[in-house]
N, C-alpha and C positions, 0 to 999 in steps of 0.2 A: 624282057623280064626274067629270062631263064638262062642258066648256064650249067652245063654238066648235069642236066636233069633236075635241077633244084631251082625253085622260084626265088628270085631275089626279093629283098624287101622293097615294097612299093612306097614311093614318096608321096606326100600330100599333093593333090592336084591331078594324079593319075586317075584313070577311069576304069570301072568295070561295068560294061553296058552303059546305062544312063546314069550311073552313080559315081560321084566324084569323091575320092578318098580325102578325108579330113585328117585322120591320125591313125596310128596303130594302137589297137586295144590290147592284144595279147599275141603271143607266139608260143608254139609248142612242138611236139613231136611230129604231128601230121600236117599242120597248117598254121596260117596266120589269120588273125581276125582284125578287120579294119573298121573304123567308124567312117561312114560315108553319107553323102547327101544326094537326094534326087533333085532334078531340075526344079521341082516345085517346093523344095525345102524340107522334104521328109527325111528324117534321120534313120539310118538303118545300120545293122552290123553285117559286114561282108566277110564271109569265111572263104579262105582260099586254100588250095592244096600246095604244099611245099614241093614235094617230089613230082617227077613226071613219069614214073614207072607205069606201065600199062595196068598192072594189078591195082596200084593205088588209085589210078584214074577210074577204074571200074568200081572200086569201093566208094569213091566220092560220088560218082554218078548215081549209084544205088542209094546213097544217103540222101541225095537231092530228091529222088523219086519218092522215097519213103516219107521224108519230111513234108513234101508237098501234099501228101494224102491226109495230113492231120489238120483239122480245123477245130479250134476250141478256144474258149475264153482264157483258159489257164495254160496255154502253150504259146510259144513265140512263133508266129506264123511266117512262112516263106513268102517273100515279096516278089523275088525274081531270081533266076539262076541261069547259068550257062556251063554245063558240065563238059562241053566239048571245046571250050575256049583254050587258047594256048596256056593260060593259067586258069584252071577251072575255078568257078566261084559260085557262091550262093548268098543272096541278100535276105536277111530275116529282120523281123521287127526288132528295133532296138529297145531294150528294157533297162533304163538307168537305175538299177537296183542291186543291192548286195545279195550274195547267195546265203542260203540257210547256214552253210558252214561258216562263213565269215561272221554271221550274226551270233550264232551260238558260241563261237570262240571269243568274240569280242564283248558280248552282252550277257552271257549266261543262258540258262535253260528257260523253257517256256512253262507257264502255268497251264492247268487243265483246260480252261475255256479257250485260251489262245491256241493250244494244240489242236482242239477240235476244229477251230476255224482253218488252220493251215492244212489239217488232214482232209477237210472237206474239199478245199481247192485242189489239192494234189489228187484226191480220188476222182474228182470231176475231170481233171486232165487225163487220167488213165482211162476213164470212160471214153473220151474222145480218141485217144491213141488206139485203144483196142477196137473201137468202132470202125477205125480205118483199116483194120486187119493187121495191126502191128503189135509187136512186143518191144518195149523200150530197151530193156536189158541192162540199163545202167542208171537206174534211179538211185540217187544218193544226195546228201546235203549240198554238195558243190554243184549239182546239176539242177537245182531249184532256186530261182531268183525270187525275191520277195519285195515287190513294191507294196505300198499301203493298200492298193486296190485288191491284192490277192496274189497267191503264188503263181509262178510260171515255170513249168517243167521244160527244160531245154536239152539240147545236144542229143541228136538221134544217130550219133556216129556208129554205134554198133547195134542199132535197132534191126529187127528181123521181121520180115513179112511171114505170116502164117503159111502162105502158099509156096514158100521157097524151101526146098529140101536141102539140108546141110548135113555133112558127116561130122563136123566139129563145131562146137558151140563157143562163141567168144565169151570171155569172162570179164565182167565189169570189175569195179573195185571190190576186193575180196570181202572186206568187212560189211558190205551191203549187198553182196550177191546172194542169190538163193542157193540152198544146198544142191539142187539139181544142176545149177550152173557150175558149181565147184566140182561136181562129179562128171562134168562133160556130157550131161544128158540133155534131152530136149527142153527148151525153155518155152513157157506158155505165159498167158496173161497172169496166171497165179504166181509166176516168178517175179513179176513186177510188184505184186501185192506184198510178197515177202520183203523186197527191197524198200517198199513204202513203210512197212512195219519197222524195219531196222532204222530207217531215217527218222521216224517219229520217236522211236526209243532214244536216239541220239539227242533230239530236241528236248526230250523230257528229262534225261538223266545226264547228258553231256558227254556221252561216249557211245561207241558201237556196242551191240548187245552180246559181247564176248568177253572172256577173261582178259584183263589188261586193255580193254577197249579196242580189241582187234590189232594191237601192236604185237611185236615180237617177230621171230623168224617166219618167212613166207610160208614154209611148209606147215608150221603149226597153225597159222591162220587158215590155210586152205583145208586142213583136216578138221578144224573146229567148225568151219562153215559147212563142209560136206556132210558132217555127221550131226549137225544141229546142236553142237555142244555150246549151249547158250549160258550166259550169266546175265539174268534179268533183275538182279538185285538193284534196289534203289528206285524202281518204278512205282509211282503212287498207285495205291489200290484202285482209285477211281478211274485210272487210265488203263488198267489191265484188260478190261473188256474190249477196248479199242485196239491195243497194240498186240497183245499176246496171240489172238487168233490169226493175225497176219503172219506171225512167225512160226506157224505150224510146220512141222517137218514134211508132212504129206501135203502136196499141192492141193489135193481134193478137200482138205480140211480148212483151207483158207477162204475167207469171204471174198465175194466179187467186189470190185470197186463201187458198183452201184449200191451194194449193201452197206459198205463203209460210209458212203455219202448219206444214206438214209439214217444210219446210226448217229452220225454227227449232227444231222439236221434236227433230230429230236432235242439234243442238248443245246444247239444254237437257238432253237425256237423259244427257249426260256428267256431270251433277250430279244424280242421282236424288233426293237428300235435300233439295235446295233447293226452296223453295215461293214465298213472297211476296217483296216488294221488299227486305226486310231481308237476304235472301240474295243478291240480284242487284245492287242499287244501291250506289253509293258512300256512305260515311258522310255526306258533305255533303248528298246528295239525300235520304237517309232522314231526317236531322235537319230539313231544310227542310220535308219532308212532315209530319212529326210536329208541328213547331212550328205550321204552318198549321192542322192539325187541332185542336190544343189551343186556338189562338186562336179558331177558329170555334165550338168547343164552348162556350167561356166566353162568347162573344158571344151564342150562342143562349140560354144560361141567363140572362144579364143581360137580354136582351130579354124573355124569358118573365116574369121577375120584375117588369119595368116594367109589363106589362099585366095580370098575374094573380099578384100576390105570394103568394097563399094556395094556389095550385095545387101539386100534387105534382110533384117534379122528374122530368123524362123526358129521358134522355140521347139524344144523336144516334146512331142505329143505325149499326153498321159496314156497309160495303158487303159484298155477298155474296163469299165466298171465291173465289180464282182456281182454275179447273179445272186438273187435271193434264193435261199435254200428253203424249200417248202417242207413241212412235216410229212413224213411218209404215210402212205395209206396202210390199211391193215394188211394188204397183199404184198406190200413192199418192205415190211418190217424185216430187219436183219435176222438171220438165223444165228442162234447162239451155239458155238462149237467149243469143245474142249481143245486146248492146245497140246499137241503131242511134242514133247521136248526130247524124247529119247530116240536113239537110232534103232530102227527095226532090225532085229537079228535076221541073218540070212538074206539080206537085201542085195548081196552080190559084192564083188570087189569094187573098191573105189579107185577110179582112175584119176590120178592127180597130175596135172601139168602145171608146174610152177613157172610163171612168167616173171622173172626177176632180172635185174641188171646187176651183175657182179662188178663192183667198182674196186678193182685191185690192180696195182701196178705190177705187171709181169711182162717185160719186153721179150720179144722173140723175133727172129728173122722172118720177113714176109713181104709179099709184094704190096702194091698199092700206089695210087697216084699222089705223089707228094706235092704240096703247094705251100708257098710262104706268103705271108701278108700280115696286115695290121688287124688286130682284134677289133671288135665293136668298140671296146674301151680297154684301157690297160688292164691286164689280168694280175690280180694279187694272189699269191700262194701263201696261205696262212695255216698255222697249226690249229687244230680243232680242239675245243674245250669240251663241248657237249653237242649232242645231236638228238633230234626228236622228230616225230612225224608231224605234218601239218605246217601251218604258217607261223612264223615267229610272232609271239604276242607283243603288241605295242603298248607303250605306256600311255594309257588314256583313261578318262573317267569311267568308261564302259567296261574296263577290264575287271573280271571277277576278283574278289578279294583273295580267293584261293590260288590265283595264278600270278606268277611273278613276271613282270615285263622283261623282255629281252634287253640286254644292255645296248645303249646307243653306239652305233659304229662298229659293233661286233656281231650283229645278227644278220643272217643271209638266208633267203628263202629261194627254193628252186622254182623254175619257171612254171611248173605244173602245180605249185603250191602244195607239194606232198612231203617236203622235207625242209627242216629248219636246222641250220648249223650256227652255233655260237663259237666264234673264233677266240683263241686265247689272246692275252695281251702282248705276246711275243711279236716282234716286228715282222717276221716273215720276209717276203721279197715281192717285188713288182716287176712284171714282164711287159714291156711296151711293144715288143715284136718277137714272134717266134721265127726261128730259122726255117722250120718246116712244120706243116700241119697236114696230116693225112687221115682220111676216112677210108677204110678198106675192109674187104670181106675176109674173115678169118679162114685160114687154110689147114691148120693142124687137125688131125683126126680127132673126132670126139667134140670139137668145138663148133658152135653154130653162131651165126649172126655177124655183125660188123663191129669193128673196133675203131678207136680214135687214138692216134699217136702224135706226140709233139716232140720237137727237137728244139732246144734252146740255142740262142746265139752264144758264141764262145765266151762273151763277156759275162753271161749269166750262169755258166756251167758250174763254176766253183761254188757260188752261193747255193745253187740247187743241190749240189752234192753235199754241202755242209748241212743244209736243211733236212734232206732225206736221211742223212746219216744220223742226225739227232733223233729223228722219229724212230728209225729202225733200231737204234740203240736201246729203246725202251722195251723191246721184245714183248709187246702186248698182243693179246688175241686180235684176230682180224676185225671183230666187231666192236672193239674198244675205241671210242671216239678219239682218245688221246694218241692213238696210233695212226691217225689220218691227217691228210692235208686237204684243205678246201681251195678250189680254184674259184675265185669270185670276181665280179665286176661291179663297179659303182658302189653305192652305199648299201645295197641289200640283195643283190642278185647272186645266187649260188648256181654255178655251172655244173660242178661235180665235186663229190668228196671221194678221196682216194686213200685206200689202205696202203701203208708203206711197210714192206718186209725187209728190204735191203737198201743200202746206200746206192744212189744212182749217179755214178761218177761220169758217165758218158754224156749226160745232158739230154738223154732220150728216155721217154716214158710212155707207156700205153696207159692212158688215164681212164679208159672206159672200154669194156668188152661186152659181147652178147647183146648189142643193140640191133634194132631194126635199121635198115639202110637210111631211111629218112631221118631217124633220130641221130644217127652217127653224122650224117652230113650237116644237120642243123647245128650240132655241137661244134663240129669242125669249122663251120662258117663263123660261129660266134668267136672262135679263137683266131680267125684270120684267114681261113681258106677261102679262095674266091668262089 
């Protein structure tokens, strides 16, 4: 299952421990996630490690240990794991539900009562996580799944144990990270509370709590986060008492998760007969959740039939029911704090480390192991019309009236669901096979990370030179979408978007720089490297 230190894609029918793979759910920079089934018919999600570097294996093993420590109704529990296997893996409870990010993008914002219900479940999840001695460090809308029974906090990839000393702090998604994370300082349970507040703000308003919704140049985003330069306009007055204290600049001014839970319980107690999401969420959210679940259940059954047509049918188990929130006692009432939104003068220098991928074509001579092969699917190289963060909006009844659906056949979303590109109507070109594809470590002084370079077959060079010459002739700024080309696969998969400065007549292009090794190898493999 491995070659050159990278785990190959696993076909249905292969096994991880006692679990038989049914289908691939997702793939990204660090690993792949598969849908799998136990001998007794239990459906699980199996996360695997793509690379085989010793450092990545240590990180994966640590993630397994930390995730196994967490037990709670509102988290996806670990079922089994083997971090020492040839391909390290971890099986977790499978939750057939959309993420909060998918729901708010597709169905709009939440009302006050629904937000209290979601906040209570997330706060209870943080209580369980912190009770295990962990800090999650990457709480955000895409890391919270929402079945109708209640939210589930997932992905402990950069979680940190309180008892482990570190000299550098990993940064989650900047728009939801705490100021202390952005400054490279110690993260604590209060850091997760800040991220909870930023997530709740997004659910209530439809954007992150910063100017432009956390969009814009990475350095600007990081400075805004590090200094607590918030834009909380649009938040309903009745929700300010819940959300704003969580966004306090000083970690000591933020409430504890147990206090947030108690605060929400008082409001939820006004409807004692309400239970799950059907009672709290809007019809559009409930419909989207049920539709997602129905699709996933059918997909599970179809995958099961493909690999074992004679086996007995086993349905996807429902998540555990949501616990009843009791009203707080007098001693557990939440403290009321004022939210400090200004940066404290004299707090010291802000150390900013920007973790970005510069996608610019800039060939240079360098070593690396070249390999030729067929891509996963033919690669189309298209002119870019527009580019935006997040998932491309689909044309559905749940789409907010204020949002325009992406045009059919021209919208492409990156694997990590962080970037949407709309291609122009120009024909572009299609590459069925590259002459060479290489992922290599950069050598020029001052450069760090890995790059991916492609060389086209002779028959494609003239078309590529014409296409890049057309883009370069526009003489646009590097961040202008009209000065970019998108490498895409299938109907909606974006591999990379590339800024073009000069015509590339030699048919060779460096399409990504500054990547981690596993990211570079994953991209190269999608383009045809073995």
